[in-house]
C-alpha positions in Angstrom: 3.9 30.0 -23.7 2.7 31.7 -20.6 4.4 31.4 -17.2 2.7 32.9 -14.1 4.2 33.2 -10.6 2.5 33.6 -7.3 3.6 33.8 -3.7 1.8 32.0 -0.9 2.2 32.1 2.8 1.4 29.7 5.6 3.3 26.8 7.2 5.2 24.4 5.0 6.9 21.2 5.8 10.7 21.3 5.8 12.4 18.4 4.0 16.0 19.2 2.9 16.9 16.5 0.4 20.7 16.0 0.2 21.2 12.5 -1.2 18.6 11.4 -3.8 18.6 7.7 -4.5 17.4 6.1 -7.7 14.8 3.4 -7.2 16.5 1.4 -10.0 19.9 1.7 -8.3 18.5 0.5 -5.0 17.0 -2.6 -6.6 20.3 -3.4 -8.4 22.3 -2.8 -5.2 20.0 -5.4 -3.5 20.7 -7.9 -6.2 17.1 -8.2 -7.4 17.8 -10.2 -10.5 14.2 -11.5 -10.8 13.0 -8.1 -12.1 13.2 -7.9 -15.9 14.1 -4.6 -17.7 10.5 -3.8 -18.7 9.1 -4.4 -15.2 11.9 -2.3 -13.6 11.3 0.6 -15.9 7.6 0.5 -15.2 8.2 0.3 -11.5 10.5 3.3 -11.4 7.9 5.3 -13.3 5.4 4.6 -10.6 7.5 5.0 -7.6 9.9 7.7 -6.5 12.4 7.3 -3.7 14.8 9.8 -2.2 17.1 9.5 0.8 17.5 12.5 3.2 19.9 12.8 6.2 18.7 16.0 7.9 20.5 15.3 11.2 23.2 13.1 12.6 21.8 9.5 13.0 18.6 10.4 11.2 17.7 8.9 7.8 14.6 9.7 5.9 13.3 7.7 3.0 10.7 9.8 1.1 8.3 7.7 -1.0 6.1 9.1 -3.8 3.7 7.2 -5.9 2.3 3.7 -5.6 3.3 0.9 -3.2 2.0 -2.3 -4.8 3.3 -5.7 -5.9 5.3 -4.3 -8.7 7.0 -1.4 -6.9 7.5 -2.9 -3.4 10.8 -4.7 -4.3 12.3 -1.3 -5.1 11.1 0.2 -1.8 12.2 -2.8 0.2 15.7 -2.7 -1.4 16.0 1.0 -0.5 15.0 0.4 3.1 17.3 -2.6 3.3 20.2 -0.4 2.1 19.5 2.3 4.6 19.2 -0.1 7.5 22.5 -1.5 6.6 24.0 1.8 7.6 22.4 1.5 11.1 20.9 4.9 11.6 19.5 5.8 15.0 16.2 6.8 13.5 14.8 5.7 10.2 11.8 7.7 9.0 9.6 6.6 6.2 7.9 9.7 4.8 4.7 8.4 3.1 2.9 11.6 2.5 3.3 11.4 -1.3 2.1 7.8 -1.5 -1.3 7.8 -3.2 -1.9 4.0 -3.2 -0.9 1.4 -0.6 -1.7 -2.2 -1.4 -1.5 -5.3 0.7 2.1 -6.0 -0.5 3.1 -2.5 0.5 1.6 -3.0 4.0 3.4 -6.3 4.3 6.6 -4.6 3.4 6.1 -2.0 6.2 5.6 -4.9 8.7 8.7 -6.6 7.5 10.7 -3.4 7.9 9.3 -3.1 11.4 10.3 -6.6 12.3 13.8 -6.1 11.0 14.2 -2.9 13.0 13.1 -4.7 16.1 15.9 -7.2 15.5 18.5 -4.4 15.0 19.7 -2.9 18.3 19.8 0.9 18.5 17.6 1.5 15.4 14.1 3.0 15.6 11.5 3.1 12.9 9.0 5.9 12.4 6.3 6.6 9.8 5.6 10.2 8.8 3.1 11.8 6.4 0.0 10.1 7.7 -2.2 13.0 6.7 -3.5 11.2 3.6 -6.1 8.5 3.7 -4.1 6.3 1.3 -1.8 5.2 4.1 -3.4 6.1 7.4 -6.8 4.6 6.6 -5.4 1.2 5.6 -3.3 1.1 8.8 -6.3 2.0 10.8 -8.8 -0.5 9.4 -6.2 -3.3 9.7 -5.5 -2.5 13.3 -1.8 -1.9 12.6 -1.6 1.8 13.2 -0.7 1.4 16.9 2.2 -0.9 16.0 4.1 2.0 14.4 5.5 5.2 15.8 3.7 7.7 13.6 3.7 11.4 12.8 1.3 13.5 10.7 4.1 15.1 8.6 7.9 14.8 8.3 8.5 18.1 10.1 6.6 16.8 13.1 8.9 13.7 13.2 12.1 15.8 12.8 11.0 18.2 15.5 10.3 15.4 17.9 13.4 13.4 17.1 16.0 16.2 16.8 14.6 18.7 19.2 14.6 21.2 16.3 12.2 24.1 16.6 9.3 24.2 14.2 10.0 26.5 11.3 7.6 29.3 10.3 8.1 30.2 6.7 7.4 33.7 5.4 5.4 34.3 2.2 8.5 35.5 0.5 10.2 32.1 0.8 7.5 30.2 -1.0 7.1 30.4 -4.8 4.5 29.0 -7.2 5.5 28.7 -10.9 2.8 27.6 -13.3 4.0 26.7 -16.8 1.7 26.3 -19.9 2.4 25.8 -23.6 5.4 24.5 -25.6 8.7 24.2 -23.9 10.8 24.6 -27.1 13.9 26.9 -27.3 12.0 30.2 -26.6 9.9 28.5 -24.0 12.8 27.1 -22.1 14.6 30.4 -22.2 11.6 32.1 -20.7 11.4 29.4 -18.0 15.0 30.0 -17.1 14.4 33.7 -16.8 11.3 33.2 -14.5 13.2 30.8 -12.3 16.0 33.3 -12.0 13.5 35.9 -11.0 12.4 33.7 -8.1 15.9 32.8 -7.2 16.9 36.5 -7.0 14.4 36.7 -4.1 14.4 34.7 -0.8 12.6 31.7 -2.4 13.5 28.5 -0.6 10.4 26.4 -1.3 9.2 26.2 -4.9 6.2 24.4 -6.4 6.3 24.1 -10.2 3.0 23.3 -11.8 3.5 21.6 -15.2 -0.1 20.6 -15.9 -0.4 23.1 -18.8 2.8 21.9 -20.7 1.8 20.7 -24.2 5.2 19.8 -25.5 8.8 19.4 -24.1 11.8 17.2 -24.3 14.7 16.0 -22.1 16.1 19.6 -21.9 13.4 20.4 -19.4 15.2 18.2 -16.9 18.4 20.2 -17.2 16.5 23.4 -16.4 14.7 21.8 -13.4 17.8 20.1 -12.1 19.7 23.4 -12.0 16.8 25.0 -10.2 16.6 22.1 -7.8 20.3 22.5 -7.0 19.8 26.2 -6.1 16.9 25.4 -3.8 18.7 22.5 -2.2 21.7 24.8 -1.5 19.3 27.0 0.4 18.2 24.0 2.4 14.7 24.1 0.9 12.9 21.9 -1.7 11.4 21.9 -5.2 8.2 19.9 -5.9 6.7 19.2 -9.3 2.9 18.9 -9.7 0.6 18.4 -12.6 3.1 15.9 -14.2 1.4 14.4 -17.2 2.7 11.9 -19.7 4.4 14.5 -21.9 6.5 15.8 -19.0 7.1 12.4 -17.4 8.4 11.0 -20.7 10.7 13.9 -21.1 12.1 13.5 -17.6 12.5 9.7 -18.0 14.5 10.3 -21.2 17.0 12.4 -19.2 17.4 10.4 -16.0 15.2 8.8 -13.3 12.8 11.6 -12.3 12.6 10.5 -8.7 15.5 12.8 -7.9 12.9 15.6 -8.0 10.0 14.9 -5.7 6.9 14.5 -8.0 3.4 15.0 -6.6 0.2 14.1 -8.4 -1.7 17.3 -9.2 -4.8 16.0 -7.4 -3.0 15.3 -4.2 -1.4 18.7 -4.3 -4.8 20.3 -4.8 -6.2 18.3 -1.8 -3.3 19.5 0.3 -4.0 23.1 -0.5 -7.7 22.7 0.2 -6.9 21.2 3.6 
């Protein structure tokens, strides 16, 4: 197994995740008894949800994956749950959404209507730098009906009066993993992560596209790394997650607690 590391500079979005929420748990909490076990498992594999509270009165629901007829009930249940807490500002971060269907669009409109009926709560959409979301809102003429921001950091800056953060090259790490993650491979992965953690790394991208074999133990390693990064008020993102890795993560626990990006979307972000 070969592991390579690299450091990259430039500006990076700040999204400190402190309270990940399982999509499945959200649906159960909302009492969605119509979803059978198979459909629920399929939906949670296609949609990741995490809840962030970066400032007093601000709640961020970060969405990753597909918003379609199957996954929308999970998303709606999560939004319902957060609105029940009556935050001052609810931000839906849609940057990692790579498909938005008609049912997803209808869900956004219903969330907007409910917020309008809830005094003291404002709704914002962030992450409109990808065509998957922004284009559909634009062609349907609904873009102007929402308060929107290109990225989450822009929304947080505007809503919390926080200064934009410039991140140095030493704070951003890229870890590319290839080969078999058996006992020797996992040991090497732990060592390479520790090398990064011994520096000032606060933002870590782990590229798993080259992994040919792994099991549930990979989640234990990534979860420990995720905790270190979170304690530093940064984030860890997984890219290149194929069936082998996804199945291993799903065996351990719902993988939405680690923000998963499609490799193609991540590559597009770098190119842009």
